[in-house]
Structure formats: C-alpha cells, structure tokens
mmCIF file of the C-alpha atoms, coordinates in Angstrom:
data_MODEL
# 
_entry.id   MODEL 
# 
loop_
_atom_site.group_PDB 
_atom_site.id 
_atom_site.type_symbol 
_atom_site.label_atom_id 
_atom_site.label_alt_id 
_atom_site.label_comp_id 
_atom_site.label_asym_id 
_atom_site.label_entity_id 
_atom_site.label_seq_id 
_atom_site.pdbx_PDB_ins_code 
_atom_site.Cartn_x 
_atom_site.Cartn_y 
_atom_site.Cartn_z 
_atom_site.occupancy 
_atom_site.B_iso_or_equiv 
_atom_site.pdbx_formal_charge 
_atom_site.auth_seq_id 
_atom_site.auth_comp_id 
_atom_site.auth_asym_id 
_atom_site.auth_atom_id 
_atom_site.pdbx_PDB_model_num 
ATOM 1  C CA . MET A 1 1  ? -4.777  -4.234  11.098  1.00 0.00 ? 1  MET A CA 1 
ATOM 2  C CA . ALA A 1 2  ? -7.834  -5.351  9.031   1.00 0.00 ? 2  ALA A CA 1 
ATOM 3  C CA . ALA A 1 3  ? -9.240  -8.791  9.348   1.00 0.00 ? 3  ALA A CA 1 
ATOM 4  C CA . GLY A 1 4  ? -7.294  -11.318 7.179   1.00 0.00 ? 4  GLY A CA 1 
ATOM 5  C CA . VAL A 1 5  ? -4.437  -8.853  6.498   1.00 0.00 ? 5  VAL A CA 1 
ATOM 6  C CA . ALA A 1 6  ? -1.132  -9.988  7.608   1.00 0.00 ? 6  ALA A CA 1 
ATOM 7  C CA . CYS A 1 7  ? 1.476   -7.695  9.024   1.00 0.00 ? 7  CYS A CA 1 
ATOM 8  C CA . GLY A 1 8  ? 5.003   -7.478  8.012   1.00 0.00 ? 8  GLY A CA 1 
ATOM 9  C CA . VAL A 1 9  ? 8.254   -6.336  9.573   1.00 0.00 ? 9  VAL A CA 1 
ATOM 10 C CA . VAL A 1 10 ? 8.824   -2.509  8.695   1.00 0.00 ? 10 VAL A CA 1 
ATOM 11 C CA . THR A 1 11 ? 12.042  -2.370  6.664   1.00 0.00 ? 11 THR A CA 1 
ATOM 12 C CA . ALA A 1 12 ? 12.076  1.422   5.892   1.00 0.00 ? 12 ALA A CA 1 
ATOM 13 C CA . LEU A 1 13 ? 10.251  4.345   7.600   1.00 0.00 ? 13 LEU A CA 1 
ATOM 14 C CA . ASP A 1 14 ? 10.602  8.222   6.790   1.00 0.00 ? 14 ASP A CA 1 
ATOM 15 C CA . ALA A 1 15 ? 7.331   9.534   8.184   1.00 0.00 ? 15 ALA A CA 1 
ATOM 16 C CA . PRO A 1 16 ? 5.329   10.872  6.640   1.00 0.00 ? 16 PRO A CA 1 
ATOM 17 C CA . ALA A 1 17 ? 6.770   10.191  3.149   1.00 0.00 ? 17 ALA A CA 1 
ATOM 18 C CA . LEU A 1 18 ? 7.890   6.652   3.108   1.00 0.00 ? 18 LEU A CA 1 
ATOM 19 C CA . LEU A 1 19 ? 6.638   3.382   4.654   1.00 0.00 ? 19 LEU A CA 1 
ATOM 20 C CA . GLU A 1 20 ? 8.091   -0.056  3.502   1.00 0.00 ? 20 GLU A CA 1 
ATOM 21 C CA . TYR A 1 21 ? 7.421   -3.508  4.992   1.00 0.00 ? 21 TYR A CA 1 
ATOM 22 C CA . ALA A 1 22 ? 7.999   -7.090  4.264   1.00 0.00 ? 22 ALA A CA 1 
ATOM 23 C CA . SER A 1 23 ? 4.779   -8.652  2.576   1.00 0.00 ? 23 SER A CA 1 
ATOM 24 C CA . PRO A 1 24 ? 4.243   -12.070 4.377   1.00 0.00 ? 24 PRO A CA 1 
ATOM 25 C CA . ALA A 1 25 ? 2.634   -15.007 2.613   1.00 0.00 ? 25 ALA A CA 1 
ATOM 26 C CA . GLY A 1 26 ? 1.797   -18.203 4.667   1.00 0.00 ? 26 GLY A CA 1 
ATOM 27 C CA . GLY A 1 27 ? 4.280   -17.030 7.557   1.00 0.00 ? 27 GLY A CA 1 
ATOM 28 C CA . ALA A 1 28 ? 7.130   -16.420 5.113   1.00 0.00 ? 28 ALA A CA 1 
ATOM 29 C CA . ALA A 1 29 ? 8.254   -13.116 3.546   1.00 0.00 ? 29 ALA A CA 1 
ATOM 30 C CA . ALA A 1 30 ? 7.052   -12.995 0.031   1.00 0.00 ? 30 ALA A CA 1 
ATOM 31 C CA . GLY A 1 31 ? 8.190   -9.521  -1.033  1.00 0.00 ? 31 GLY A CA 1 
ATOM 32 C CA . ARG A 1 32 ? 8.024   -5.952  0.027   1.00 0.00 ? 32 ARG A CA 1 
ATOM 33 C CA . VAL A 1 33 ? 5.191   -3.178  -0.049  1.00 0.00 ? 33 VAL A CA 1 
ATOM 34 C CA . ARG A 1 34 ? 6.585   0.295   -0.398  1.00 0.00 ? 34 ARG A CA 1 
ATOM 35 C CA . ARG A 1 35 ? 4.342   3.248   -0.145  1.00 0.00 ? 35 ARG A CA 1 
ATOM 36 C CA . GLU A 1 36 ? 5.794   6.714   -1.128  1.00 0.00 ? 36 GLU A CA 1 
ATOM 37 C CA . LEU A 1 37 ? 4.039   10.034  -0.568  1.00 0.00 ? 37 LEU A CA 1 
ATOM 38 C CA . SER A 1 38 ? 5.062   13.300  -2.206  1.00 0.00 ? 38 SER A CA 1 
ATOM 39 C CA . GLU A 1 39 ? 3.749   16.515  -3.626  1.00 0.00 ? 39 GLU A CA 1 
ATOM 40 C CA . GLY A 1 40 ? 1.987   16.081  -7.202  1.00 0.00 ? 40 GLY A CA 1 
ATOM 41 C CA . ALA A 1 41 ? 0.328   18.304  -9.797  1.00 0.00 ? 41 ALA A CA 1 
ATOM 42 C CA . GLY A 1 42 ? -2.807  19.535  -7.967  1.00 0.00 ? 42 GLY A CA 1 
ATOM 43 C CA . GLY A 1 43 ? -2.234  17.608  -4.687  1.00 0.00 ? 43 GLY A CA 1 
ATOM 44 C CA . ALA A 1 44 ? -0.411  14.503  -3.302  1.00 0.00 ? 44 ALA A CA 1 
ATOM 45 C CA . ARG A 1 45 ? 1.012   11.680  -5.265  1.00 0.00 ? 45 ARG A CA 1 
ATOM 46 C CA . LEU A 1 46 ? 1.001   8.015   -3.903  1.00 0.00 ? 46 LEU A CA 1 
ATOM 47 C CA . VAL A 1 47 ? 3.341   5.529   -5.422  1.00 0.00 ? 47 VAL A CA 1 
ATOM 48 C CA . LEU A 1 48 ? 2.651   2.072   -4.335  1.00 0.00 ? 48 LEU A CA 1 
ATOM 49 C CA . THR A 1 49 ? 5.246   -0.773  -5.213  1.00 0.00 ? 49 THR A CA 1 
ATOM 50 C CA . HIS A 1 50 ? 4.566   -4.390  -4.290  1.00 0.00 ? 50 HIS A CA 1 
ATOM 51 C CA . THR A 1 51 ? 7.358   -6.788  -5.199  1.00 0.00 ? 51 THR A CA 1 
ATOM 52 C CA . GLY A 1 52 ? 7.655   -10.504 -4.782  1.00 0.00 ? 52 GLY A CA 1 
ATOM 53 C CA . PRO A 1 53 ? 9.568   -13.492 -5.932  1.00 0.00 ? 53 PRO A CA 1 
ATOM 54 C CA . PRO A 1 54 ? 8.890   -15.152 -9.097  1.00 0.00 ? 54 PRO A CA 1 
ATOM 55 C CA . GLU A 1 55 ? 7.302   -17.969 -7.606  1.00 0.00 ? 55 GLU A CA 1 
ATOM 56 C CA . ALA A 1 56 ? 4.451   -15.784 -6.483  1.00 0.00 ? 56 ALA A CA 1 
ATOM 57 C CA . ALA A 1 57 ? 3.642   -14.893 -10.061 1.00 0.00 ? 57 ALA A CA 1 
ATOM 58 C CA . ALA A 1 58 ? 0.227   -16.835 -9.953  1.00 0.00 ? 58 ALA A CA 1 
ATOM 59 C CA . ALA A 1 59 ? -0.836  -14.574 -7.174  1.00 0.00 ? 59 ALA A CA 1 
ATOM 60 C CA . ARG A 1 60 ? -0.188  -11.219 -8.839  1.00 0.00 ? 60 ARG A CA 1 
ATOM 61 C CA . PRO A 1 61 ? -3.642  -10.649 -10.581 1.00 0.00 ? 61 PRO A CA 1 
ATOM 62 C CA . ALA A 1 62 ? -5.314  -11.130 -7.109  1.00 0.00 ? 62 ALA A CA 1 
ATOM 63 C CA . ALA A 1 63 ? -2.960  -8.934  -5.538  1.00 0.00 ? 63 ALA A CA 1 
ATOM 64 C CA . LEU A 1 64 ? -3.417  -6.289  -8.124  1.00 0.00 ? 64 LEU A CA 1 
ATOM 65 C CA . ALA A 1 65 ? -7.233  -6.478  -7.850  1.00 0.00 ? 65 ALA A CA 1 
ATOM 66 C CA . ALA A 1 66 ? -6.955  -6.194  -4.057  1.00 0.00 ? 66 ALA A CA 1 
ATOM 67 C CA . TRP A 1 67 ? -4.629  -3.121  -4.185  1.00 0.00 ? 67 TRP A CA 1 
ATOM 68 C CA . ARG A 1 68 ? -6.907  -1.596  -6.754  1.00 0.00 ? 68 ARG A CA 1 
ATOM 69 C CA . ASP A 1 69 ? -10.024 -1.953  -4.474  1.00 0.00 ? 69 ASP A CA 1 
ATOM 70 C CA . HIS A 1 70 ? -7.915  -0.635  -1.496  1.00 0.00 ? 70 HIS A CA 1 
ATOM 71 C CA . LEU A 1 71 ? -6.786  2.413   -3.442  1.00 0.00 ? 71 LEU A CA 1 
ATOM 72 C CA . GLU A 1 72 ? -10.246 3.064   -4.785  1.00 0.00 ? 72 GLU A CA 1 
ATOM 73 C CA . ARG A 1 73 ? -11.846 2.895   -1.356  1.00 0.00 ? 73 ARG A CA 1 
ATOM 74 C CA . LEU A 1 74 ? -9.061  5.313   -0.010  1.00 0.00 ? 74 LEU A CA 1 
ATOM 75 C CA . ALA A 1 75 ? -9.619  7.811   -2.786  1.00 0.00 ? 75 ALA A CA 1 
ATOM 76 C CA . ALA A 1 76 ? -13.365 7.724   -2.283  1.00 0.00 ? 76 ALA A CA 1 
ATOM 77 C CA . GLY A 1 77 ? -12.793 8.179   1.572   1.00 0.00 ? 77 GLY A CA 1 
ATOM 78 C CA . LEU A 1 78 ? -10.584 11.098  0.920   1.00 0.00 ? 78 LEU A CA 1 
ATOM 79 C CA . LEU A 1 79 ? -13.046 12.839  -1.463  1.00 0.00 ? 79 LEU A CA 1 
ATOM 80 C CA . ARG A 1 80 ? -15.639 12.605  1.300   1.00 0.00 ? 80 ARG A CA 1 
ATOM 81 C CA . ALA A 1 81 ? -13.490 13.676  4.116   1.00 0.00 ? 81 ALA A CA 1 
ATOM 82 C CA . PRO A 1 82 ? -14.844 16.874  5.823   1.00 0.00 ? 82 PRO A CA 1 
ATOM 83 C CA . ALA A 1 83 ? -13.155 20.347  4.708   1.00 0.00 ? 83 ALA A CA 1 
ATOM 84 C CA . GLY A 1 84 ? -9.919  20.889  6.539   1.00 0.00 ? 84 GLY A CA 1 
ATOM 85 C CA . LEU A 1 85 ? -9.421  17.234  7.632   1.00 0.00 ? 85 LEU A CA 1 
ATOM 86 C CA . VAL A 1 86 ? -7.355  16.642  4.230   1.00 0.00 ? 86 VAL A CA 1 
ATOM 87 C CA . GLN A 1 87 ? -5.012  19.412  3.103   1.00 0.00 ? 87 GLN A CA 1 
# 
C-alpha cells in the first residue's frame, strides 16, 4: 500500500481479470473501485470505474486527477519495462 492510500475490503475478485474493492473515505466506505483487464486492440485494455455516493461529488475532480496521474505513471512504467517482462 502506498503512503496515504487507504485499503478497502475486496468485494469481487477474478484474477487476473477483475478486482473490485470498497473505497473508504474517513473510515467509512465511500464507493467502489473496479479494475477490469481484458484483451484490446493491439494489447491490453484496462477499464477503471470509481463510483461513490452523491455526497462525495465535491471530491470528484481531485479523485479524477489522482487516477489520471496514477494511470499515466502506470503506462510510463509499462513502456519502460524490460522486453519479456510485459507481454
């Protein structure tokens, strides 16, 4: 777990294609994060869905920016991965 990132209870798992977990906020579940991995045109396709209650609407822009940063770092890391490590 990264510093400052809370863990939630896993609510769905079908490795390696699906992971879903509760997204806690302030100690209470604030929604769900779902990651689905499948084959896509020219490689893999990752679908990320982060849902939350209407009361959390004010936090959406910050959550979107955080996910965008996370996914950009993931993509950059995969592009730098040694040959054979990522297939």
